[in-house]
C-alpha positions as CSV (number, residue, x, y, z in Angstrom):
1,M,-38.1,-39.8,73.1
2,S,-37.0,-36.2,73.5
3,V,-34.8,-34.2,71.2
4,T,-33.5,-30.8,72.1
5,T,-33.6,-27.8,69.8
6,E,-29.8,-28.0,69.6
7,S,-29.8,-31.6,68.5
8,A,-32.3,-30.8,65.8
9,R,-29.6,-28.9,64.1
10,W,-27.0,-31.7,64.4
11,P,-25.5,-33.3,62.4
12,S,-25.3,-30.8,59.7
13,T,-26.5,-31.9,56.3
14,A,-26.7,-30.3,52.9
15,A,-27.8,-26.9,54.3
16,P,-29.5,-24.9,51.6
17,G,-28.2,-21.4,50.8
18,P,-29.7,-18.7,48.7
19,W,-28.6,-20.3,45.4
20,I,-26.8,-23.6,45.9
21,T,-26.7,-26.6,48.2
22,E,-23.7,-28.6,49.6
23,D,-24.4,-31.3,47.0
24,W,-24.0,-29.0,44.0
25,L,-21.2,-27.1,45.7
26,S,-19.2,-30.3,46.0
27,V,-19.7,-30.9,42.3
28,W,-18.3,-27.5,41.3
29,I,-15.4,-27.5,43.6
30,G,-14.4,-31.1,42.6
31,L,-14.7,-30.3,38.9
32,A,-12.6,-27.1,39.4
33,I,-9.8,-29.1,41.0
34,F,-10.1,-31.7,38.2
35,A,-9.9,-28.9,35.5
36,L,-6.8,-27.3,37.1
37,A,-5.2,-30.8,37.2
38,L,-5.9,-31.3,33.5
39,A,-3.7,-28.2,32.7
40,G,-0.8,-30.5,33.4
41,L,-1.6,-32.3,30.2
42,G,-0.4,-29.2,28.4
43,G,2.7,-29.0,30.6
44,V,1.3,-26.3,32.9
45,D,1.5,-27.2,36.5
46,L,-1.3,-25.4,38.4
47,L,-1.6,-27.6,41.5
48,G,2.0,-28.7,42.2
49,W,2.2,-26.3,45.2
50,A,-0.1,-28.5,47.3
51,V,1.4,-30.0,50.4
52,S,2.3,-33.7,50.5
53,T,3.3,-35.7,53.5
54,S,5.7,-38.6,53.5
55,V,6.4,-41.2,56.2
56,W,9.0,-39.6,58.4
57,I,11.3,-40.0,61.4
58,D,12.8,-36.5,61.1
59,P,10.0,-33.9,61.3
60,G,11.8,-31.7,58.9
61,Q,11.4,-34.3,56.2
62,A,7.6,-34.9,56.7
63,L,6.3,-32.2,54.4
64,S,7.0,-31.2,50.8
65,T,5.3,-29.9,47.7
66,V,3.5,-32.5,45.5
67,S,5.6,-31.3,42.5
68,K,9.3,-30.4,42.3
69,T,8.3,-27.4,40.2
70,Y,7.3,-25.6,43.4
71,A,10.1,-27.1,45.6
72,Q,11.3,-23.7,46.6
73,L,8.2,-23.3,48.7
74,G,9.4,-25.9,51.1
75,G,7.1,-28.1,53.3
76,A,5.9,-25.4,55.6
77,G,5.3,-23.0,52.7
78,A,3.3,-25.7,50.8
79,L,1.2,-26.4,53.9
80,A,0.5,-22.6,54.3
81,V,-0.4,-22.1,50.7
82,T,-2.6,-25.2,50.7
83,Y,-4.5,-24.0,53.8
84,L,-5.0,-20.5,52.3
85,A,-6.2,-21.9,49.0
86,L,-8.7,-24.2,50.6
87,L,-9.8,-21.4,53.0
88,A,-10.5,-19.1,50.1
89,V,-12.4,-21.6,48.0
90,L,-14.5,-23.0,50.9
91,S,-15.2,-19.5,52.2
92,V,-16.8,-18.7,48.8
93,G,-18.8,-21.9,49.3
94,A,-19.7,-20.9,52.8
95,A,-21.0,-17.6,51.5
96,A,-23.1,-19.4,49.0
97,L,-24.5,-21.6,51.7
98,N,-25.4,-18.5,53.8
99,L,-23.0,-19.4,56.6
100,D,-21.4,-17.0,59.1
101,L,-18.2,-16.3,57.2
102,K,-16.2,-15.1,60.2
103,R,-17.1,-18.2,62.2
104,F,-16.5,-20.5,59.3
105,A,-13.1,-19.0,58.6
106,I,-12.0,-19.3,62.2
107,G,-13.5,-22.7,62.6
108,F,-12.0,-24.0,59.4
109,T,-8.6,-22.8,60.5
110,V,-8.8,-24.9,63.6
111,V,-10.3,-27.9,61.8
112,F,-7.6,-27.9,59.2
113,A,-4.9,-27.6,61.9
114,F,-6.2,-30.5,63.9
115,A,-6.9,-32.6,60.8
116,Y,-3.6,-32.1,59.1
117,A,-1.7,-32.5,62.4
118,S,-3.4,-35.9,62.7
119,W,-2.2,-36.8,59.2
120,I,1.4,-35.9,60.0
121,I,1.2,-37.9,63.2
122,G,-0.2,-40.8,61.3
123,S,2.7,-40.6,58.9
124,Y,5.3,-41.0,61.8
125,A,7.5,-44.0,60.9
126,Y,6.6,-45.9,64.2
127,V,2.9,-45.6,63.1
128,A,3.2,-45.9,59.3
129,A,6.2,-48.0,58.3
130,V,5.1,-51.4,57.0
131,T,7.8,-53.6,55.6
132,P,11.1,-54.6,57.2
133,A,12.9,-52.6,54.5
134,D,10.9,-49.5,55.6
135,Q,11.9,-50.1,59.2
136,Q,15.5,-50.5,58.3
137,K,15.4,-47.4,56.2
138,F,14.2,-45.3,59.2
139,G,16.3,-47.1,61.7
140,I,13.4,-48.4,63.8
141,G,12.8,-51.9,65.2
142,W,9.0,-51.9,65.3
143,S,6.0,-50.2,63.9
144,L,2.2,-50.3,64.1
145,K,2.2,-50.9,60.4
146,L,-0.8,-48.7,59.7
147,T,0.6,-47.1,56.6
148,N,0.4,-43.3,56.5
149,E,-3.4,-43.6,56.1
150,G,-3.4,-44.4,59.8
151,G,-3.7,-40.6,59.9
152,Y,-7.4,-41.1,59.1
153,V,-7.8,-43.0,62.3
154,V,-5.8,-40.4,64.3
155,A,-8.0,-37.6,62.9
156,L,-11.2,-39.6,63.8
157,L,-9.9,-40.2,67.3
158,T,-9.0,-36.6,67.7
159,G,-12.5,-35.5,66.7
160,L,-14.0,-38.0,69.1
161,I,-11.9,-36.7,72.0
162,I,-12.9,-33.1,71.3
163,A,-16.6,-34.1,70.9
164,N,-16.8,-36.0,74.1
165,F,-14.4,-34.2,76.4
166,F,-14.5,-30.7,75.0
167,P,-18.1,-30.2,73.8
168,R,-17.9,-26.4,73.9
169,L,-15.0,-26.5,71.5
170,A,-16.9,-28.9,69.2
171,E,-19.9,-26.6,69.3
172,W,-17.7,-23.6,68.5
173,L,-16.3,-25.3,65.5
174,K,-19.7,-26.5,64.1
175,E,-19.8,-23.9,61.3
176,A,-16.8,-25.6,59.7
177,I,-17.8,-29.2,60.5
178,R,-19.1,-30.2,57.0
179,P,-18.4,-33.9,56.5
180,E,-21.0,-34.3,53.7
181,L,-19.4,-31.4,51.8
182,Y,-15.8,-32.6,52.3
183,I,-16.4,-36.2,51.4
184,K,-18.5,-35.4,48.3
185,I,-15.7,-33.1,46.9
186,A,-13.3,-36.0,47.6
187,I,-15.5,-38.5,45.7
188,V,-15.8,-36.2,42.7
189,I,-12.0,-36.1,42.5
190,L,-11.8,-39.8,43.2
191,G,-13.7,-40.5,39.9
192,A,-10.7,-39.3,37.9
193,F,-8.2,-41.3,40.0
194,L,-10.2,-44.5,39.6
195,A,-10.5,-43.9,35.8
196,V,-6.7,-43.7,35.5
197,T,-6.5,-46.9,37.5
198,A,-9.2,-48.6,35.4
199,A,-7.8,-47.6,32.0
200,G,-5.1,-50.2,32.1
201,R,-7.5,-53.1,32.8
202,L,-10.8,-52.0,31.3
203,S,-12.4,-55.4,31.1
204,L,-11.7,-56.1,34.8
205,A,-13.1,-52.7,35.8
206,S,-16.3,-53.3,33.8
207,S,-16.7,-56.7,35.4
208,L,-16.3,-55.2,38.8
209,L,-19.0,-52.5,38.1
210,L,-21.5,-55.1,37.0
211,R,-20.8,-57.3,40.0
212,G,-21.2,-54.2,42.2
213,V,-24.6,-53.4,40.9
214,A,-25.8,-57.0,41.3
215,A,-24.4,-57.1,44.9
216,I,-26.2,-53.9,45.9
217,V,-29.6,-55.1,44.6
218,E,-29.3,-58.4,46.4
219,A,-28.0,-56.9,49.6
220,Y,-30.5,-54.1,50.0
221,L,-33.6,-56.2,49.2
222,I,-32.6,-58.2,52.2
223,Y,-31.4,-55.3,54.4
224,W,-34.3,-53.0,54.3
225,A,-37.0,-55.5,54.8
226,V,-35.3,-57.2,57.8
227,V,-34.4,-53.9,59.6
228,Y,-37.9,-52.6,59.1
229,Y,-39.4,-55.8,60.5
230,V,-37.1,-55.7,63.5
231,A,-37.9,-52.1,64.3
232,R,-41.6,-52.6,64.0
233,K,-42.2,-56.1,65.5
234,W,-39.4,-56.5,68.0
235,F,-39.0,-52.9,69.3
236,G,-42.5,-51.5,68.6
237,F,-41.6,-48.4,66.6
238,N,-44.2,-46.9,64.4
239,R,-43.9,-46.5,60.7
240,E,-42.6,-42.9,60.9
241,W,-39.6,-44.1,62.8
242,A,-39.1,-47.6,61.3
243,A,-38.9,-46.5,57.6
244,P,-36.1,-43.8,58.0
245,L,-34.3,-46.1,60.5
246,A,-34.4,-49.1,58.0
247,S,-33.2,-46.8,55.2
248,G,-30.4,-45.3,57.2
249,I,-29.1,-48.7,58.3
250,S,-29.7,-50.5,55.0
251,I,-29.1,-48.0,52.2
252,C,-26.7,-45.1,52.8
253,G,-26.9,-43.7,56.2
254,V,-27.5,-40.0,56.6
255,S,-28.5,-39.2,53.0
256,A,-31.0,-42.1,52.9
257,A,-32.5,-41.3,56.3
258,I,-33.1,-37.6,55.4
259,A,-34.4,-38.4,51.9
260,V,-36.8,-41.1,53.1
261,G,-37.9,-39.0,56.1
262,G,-38.8,-36.2,53.7
263,A,-40.5,-38.5,51.3
264,I,-42.8,-39.9,53.9
265,R,-43.4,-36.5,55.4
266,A,-41.9,-37.5,58.8
267,R,-41.3,-34.9,61.5
268,P,-37.9,-33.2,61.1
269,T,-36.7,-34.7,64.4
270,V,-36.9,-38.3,63.0
271,P,-34.2,-38.2,60.3
272,V,-32.0,-36.0,62.5
273,V,-31.9,-38.5,65.3
274,V,-31.4,-41.4,62.9
275,S,-28.6,-39.5,61.2
276,S,-26.9,-39.0,64.5
277,L,-26.9,-42.8,65.1
278,V,-25.6,-43.4,61.6
279,V,-22.6,-41.2,62.2
280,I,-21.7,-42.8,65.6
281,F,-22.0,-46.4,64.3
282,A,-20.0,-45.5,61.2
283,V,-17.2,-44.4,63.5
284,V,-17.3,-47.7,65.3
285,E,-17.2,-49.6,62.0
286,V,-14.3,-47.7,60.7
287,L,-12.3,-48.4,63.9
288,I,-13.0,-52.1,63.6
289,L,-13.8,-53.4,60.1
290,P,-10.6,-52.4,58.2
291,F,-8.5,-54.2,60.7
292,L,-10.8,-57.3,60.6
293,A,-10.4,-57.2,56.8
294,Q,-6.6,-57.0,57.0
295,T,-6.6,-60.0,59.4
296,F,-9.1,-62.3,57.6
297,L,-9.5,-61.0,54.1
298,W,-6.1,-60.0,52.9
299,H,-6.1,-62.9,50.5
300,E,-9.4,-61.5,49.0
301,P,-8.8,-57.8,48.6
302,M,-11.8,-57.1,46.4
303,V,-14.1,-58.9,48.8
304,A,-12.8,-56.5,51.5
305,G,-13.3,-53.5,49.4
306,A,-16.9,-54.4,48.5
307,W,-17.6,-55.2,52.2
308,M,-16.6,-51.7,53.2
309,G,-19.1,-50.3,50.7
310,L,-21.9,-52.6,51.8
311,A,-21.4,-52.5,55.5
312,V,-20.3,-48.9,56.5
313,K,-23.3,-46.6,56.3
314,T,-22.0,-43.1,55.3
315,D,-20.2,-42.0,52.2
316,G,-17.4,-40.5,54.2
317,A,-16.7,-43.4,56.5
318,A,-17.3,-46.0,53.8
319,V,-14.9,-44.5,51.2
320,A,-12.3,-43.6,53.7
321,G,-12.7,-47.0,55.4
322,G,-12.1,-48.5,52.0
323,S,-8.9,-46.4,51.7
324,I,-7.6,-47.7,55.0
325,T,-8.5,-51.2,54.1
326,E,-6.7,-51.0,50.8
327,A,-3.6,-49.6,52.5
328,L,-3.6,-52.2,55.2
329,I,-4.2,-55.2,52.9
330,L,-1.7,-54.0,50.2
331,A,0.9,-53.5,52.9
332,K,0.3,-57.0,54.3
333,S,0.4,-58.5,50.8
334,A,3.6,-56.7,50.0
335,A,5.2,-58.1,53.2
336,A,4.3,-61.6,51.8
337,G,5.8,-60.8,48.5
338,V,2.6,-59.9,46.6
339,H,2.5,-56.4,45.2
340,Y,-0.9,-55.2,44.0
341,Q,-1.6,-52.1,42.0
342,P,-3.2,-49.5,44.3
343,G,-6.6,-48.1,43.6
344,W,-8.6,-51.2,42.9
345,V,-9.8,-52.1,46.4
346,L,-10.8,-48.5,47.0
347,G,-12.3,-48.4,43.6
348,V,-14.7,-51.3,44.5
349,T,-15.7,-49.5,47.7
350,A,-16.3,-46.2,45.9
351,A,-18.3,-47.8,43.0
352,V,-20.5,-49.8,45.4
353,K,-21.2,-46.6,47.4
354,V,-21.9,-44.5,44.4
355,F,-24.4,-47.0,43.0
356,I,-26.1,-47.1,46.5
357,D,-26.3,-43.3,46.4
358,V,-28.0,-43.4,43.0
359,F,-30.6,-45.8,44.5
360,I,-31.5,-43.2,47.2
361,G,-33.7,-41.0,45.1
362,I,-35.6,-44.0,43.6
363,W,-36.2,-45.6,46.9
364,A,-37.3,-42.4,48.5
365,F,-39.9,-41.9,45.7
366,V,-41.1,-45.5,46.0
367,L,-41.7,-45.2,49.8
368,G,-43.1,-41.7,49.4
369,Y,-45.6,-42.9,46.8
370,I,-46.7,-45.8,49.0
371,W,-46.9,-43.5,52.1
372,T,-48.9,-40.7,50.5
373,N,-51.2,-42.8,48.5
374,H,-51.9,-45.8,50.8
375,I,-50.5,-45.6,54.3
376,N,-51.2,-41.9,55.1
377,P,-53.1,-40.5,52.1
378,S,-52.8,-36.8,51.7
379,R,-53.1,-34.1,49.0
380,D,-49.3,-33.7,49.1
381,R,-48.5,-36.9,47.2
382,A,-45.1,-38.1,46.0
383,R,-44.2,-37.0,42.5
384,V,-41.8,-38.5,40.0
385,A,-39.9,-35.3,40.1
386,E,-38.8,-36.2,43.7
387,I,-36.4,-38.8,42.2
388,W,-34.4,-36.0,40.7
389,Q,-34.9,-33.7,43.8
390,R,-33.5,-36.4,46.1
391,F,-30.9,-37.7,43.7
392,P,-27.4,-37.1,45.1
393,K,-25.9,-34.5,42.7
394,F,-22.3,-35.2,43.6
395,V,-22.7,-38.5,41.7
396,I,-22.9,-36.4,38.5
397,G,-19.5,-35.0,39.3
398,F,-18.0,-38.4,40.0
399,V,-19.3,-39.7,36.7
400,L,-18.0,-36.7,34.8
401,T,-14.5,-36.9,36.2
402,F,-14.4,-40.7,35.7
403,T,-15.7,-40.5,32.1
404,L,-13.5,-37.6,31.0
405,A,-10.3,-39.0,32.6
406,L,-11.1,-42.5,31.1
407,L,-11.6,-41.0,27.6
408,I,-8.3,-39.1,27.8
409,A,-6.5,-42.2,29.0
410,L,-7.9,-44.3,26.2
411,A,-8.1,-41.8,23.3
412,A,-5.6,-39.0,23.8
413,P,-2.2,-39.0,21.9
414,K,0.4,-41.0,23.7
415,E,2.4,-38.0,24.9
416,I,-0.7,-36.4,26.5
417,G,-1.9,-39.7,28.0
418,A,1.5,-40.3,29.6
419,R,1.1,-37.0,31.5
420,L,-2.4,-38.0,32.9
421,P,-1.3,-40.0,35.9
422,A,0.9,-37.2,37.3
423,A,-1.8,-34.6,36.6
424,I,-4.5,-36.6,38.3
425,G,-2.1,-37.5,41.1
426,E,-1.9,-33.8,42.0
427,A,-5.7,-33.6,42.2
428,N,-5.7,-36.8,44.3
429,T,-3.6,-34.9,46.9
430,F,-6.6,-32.8,47.5
431,R,-8.8,-35.9,47.7
432,V,-6.6,-37.1,50.5
433,I,-6.9,-33.7,52.3
434,F,-10.7,-33.7,52.1
435,F,-10.7,-37.3,53.4
436,I,-8.8,-36.1,56.5
437,L,-11.2,-33.3,57.0
438,T,-14.1,-35.7,56.7
439,F,-12.7,-38.1,59.3
440,F,-12.1,-35.3,61.8
441,S,-15.6,-33.9,61.2
442,I,-17.2,-37.3,61.7
443,G,-15.4,-37.6,65.0
444,I,-16.6,-34.1,66.1
445,L,-20.2,-35.1,65.4
446,S,-20.0,-38.2,67.7
447,N,-20.9,-37.0,71.2
448,F,-22.0,-40.2,72.8
449,Q,-23.1,-38.6,76.1
450,R,-25.4,-36.2,74.3
451,L,-27.1,-38.9,72.3
452,W,-27.7,-41.0,75.4
453,Q,-29.1,-38.1,77.3
454,E,-31.6,-37.5,74.5
455,G,-33.1,-40.9,75.1
456,I,-32.3,-42.8,71.9
457,G,-31.2,-46.0,73.6
458,R,-34.0,-48.0,72.1
459,L,-33.2,-46.8,68.6
460,A,-29.5,-47.5,69.2
461,A,-30.5,-51.1,70.2
462,V,-32.3,-51.6,66.9
463,Y,-29.2,-50.2,65.1
464,L,-26.8,-52.3,67.1
465,L,-28.8,-55.5,66.6
466,S,-29.4,-55.0,62.9
467,L,-25.9,-53.8,62.0
468,F,-23.8,-56.3,64.0
469,G,-26.5,-59.0,64.0
470,F,-26.8,-59.4,60.2
471,V,-26.1,-56.4,58.0
472,I,-22.3,-56.7,58.3
473,W,-22.4,-60.4,57.8
474,V,-24.9,-60.5,55.0
475,G,-22.7,-57.8,53.3
476,L,-19.7,-60.0,53.8
477,I,-21.4,-63.1,52.3
478,I,-22.7,-61.1,49.3
479,S,-19.3,-59.5,48.8
480,W,-17.7,-62.9,48.8
481,L,-20.3,-64.3,46.3
482,F,-19.7,-61.6,43.8
483,F,-16.0,-60.7,44.3
484,G,-14.4,-63.8,45.7
485,G,-11.5,-65.0,43.7
486,I,-11.0,-61.7,41.9
487,H,-7.7,-59.9,42.6
488,P,-6.3,-56.5,41.7
489,P,-3.7,-56.5,38.9
490,L,-0.1,-57.0,40.1
491,A,2.1,-53.9,40.2
492,S,4.6,-53.8,37.4
């Protein structure tokens, strides 16, 4: 198997800078957005200028500010201000990561343009309108019924087209293609949104968390062992390849492959190639699984949400896939006269994924200890400190925003608590934007021809067999066992 020097740099992951990593950077940016949102509790609107996109038939009605306080900006003005604010903040982050600032700024401008244009297209009424009432409102006779979150799919497909038909453009944009950074910022913000959702039904939320932990333990004890066995016995891979491959397929994709590859002292090429496969198969899953869930699991929304978390193997694809699944299922349920509160299906997906991420550091240490003490003994043995070193720090941000928002929702005076949903809603606007950037970036990283030329067909065969042979279906069964019969609260 050969891997070119270029591919050894692709996909990009948590590139270290002189004083910070992408992981920590996502925590600080996410917390900063959360803190600005909390100013709304005191009646100060610091984020209302952000752009919001509605389902539209007239392009002039597509964009607006998220808050009426800044309505004078207009839709185009809100889009421009949002772009400039994100460019400024992320450029500071790029400097901290020691990136080429000029290339990042130019690349991000193009990435933002393509990504947000995809979101606008996905909000076109013929794509997004769901109910007959919506179609009547816009004067249309049919629609794809994807909801406006069909824009995620448009962004993904746009990235795929550029990656596979315009590879030079994809290479030129690579400085700004940061899916790990974008999705981790989004997940930190998501913590607050889920807390507001959970506050109204705390007992249900607690039950879902406990079920999620149990489901993860059961699923991954099965996943890892089976994938490792298939890679070793059926396809003849050595341990250096089999362990990161099993971890990437069974635990959490790119992060797990890199963490385990480092823990067992594998060559740098190994986790890079495995990560490339993870990204590509995540794309395939996101294009298929949410629509299967809408068709066959719309009566079991929580099962569908957990399934996305257990089956899709990257944070970005899993959480955004959960978002698409929620939108599709809630739309189909609404058409049948059942109106669920939004946030619960996505909440299950996110909770499952976050718990999996917590597991990465522990599992990497366990494998590293076995490797460096028994399989390939060396002086450089695994240390307990590696659990913290490989622990995904963005989880800390998620827990902080969730905890603080939940405490405010439960303990703050009624007047302040009543302002919390609107304040967090403004922060959530940025979560959506970072989701869009993530989808476009994942597409850009998925150059099928390049991977095939690098000779990873046999690895892909292991991944294909494992993922579609049993991982997806075991995940579905376990999701059904732990979440079957549980439904989101009905909307008031």
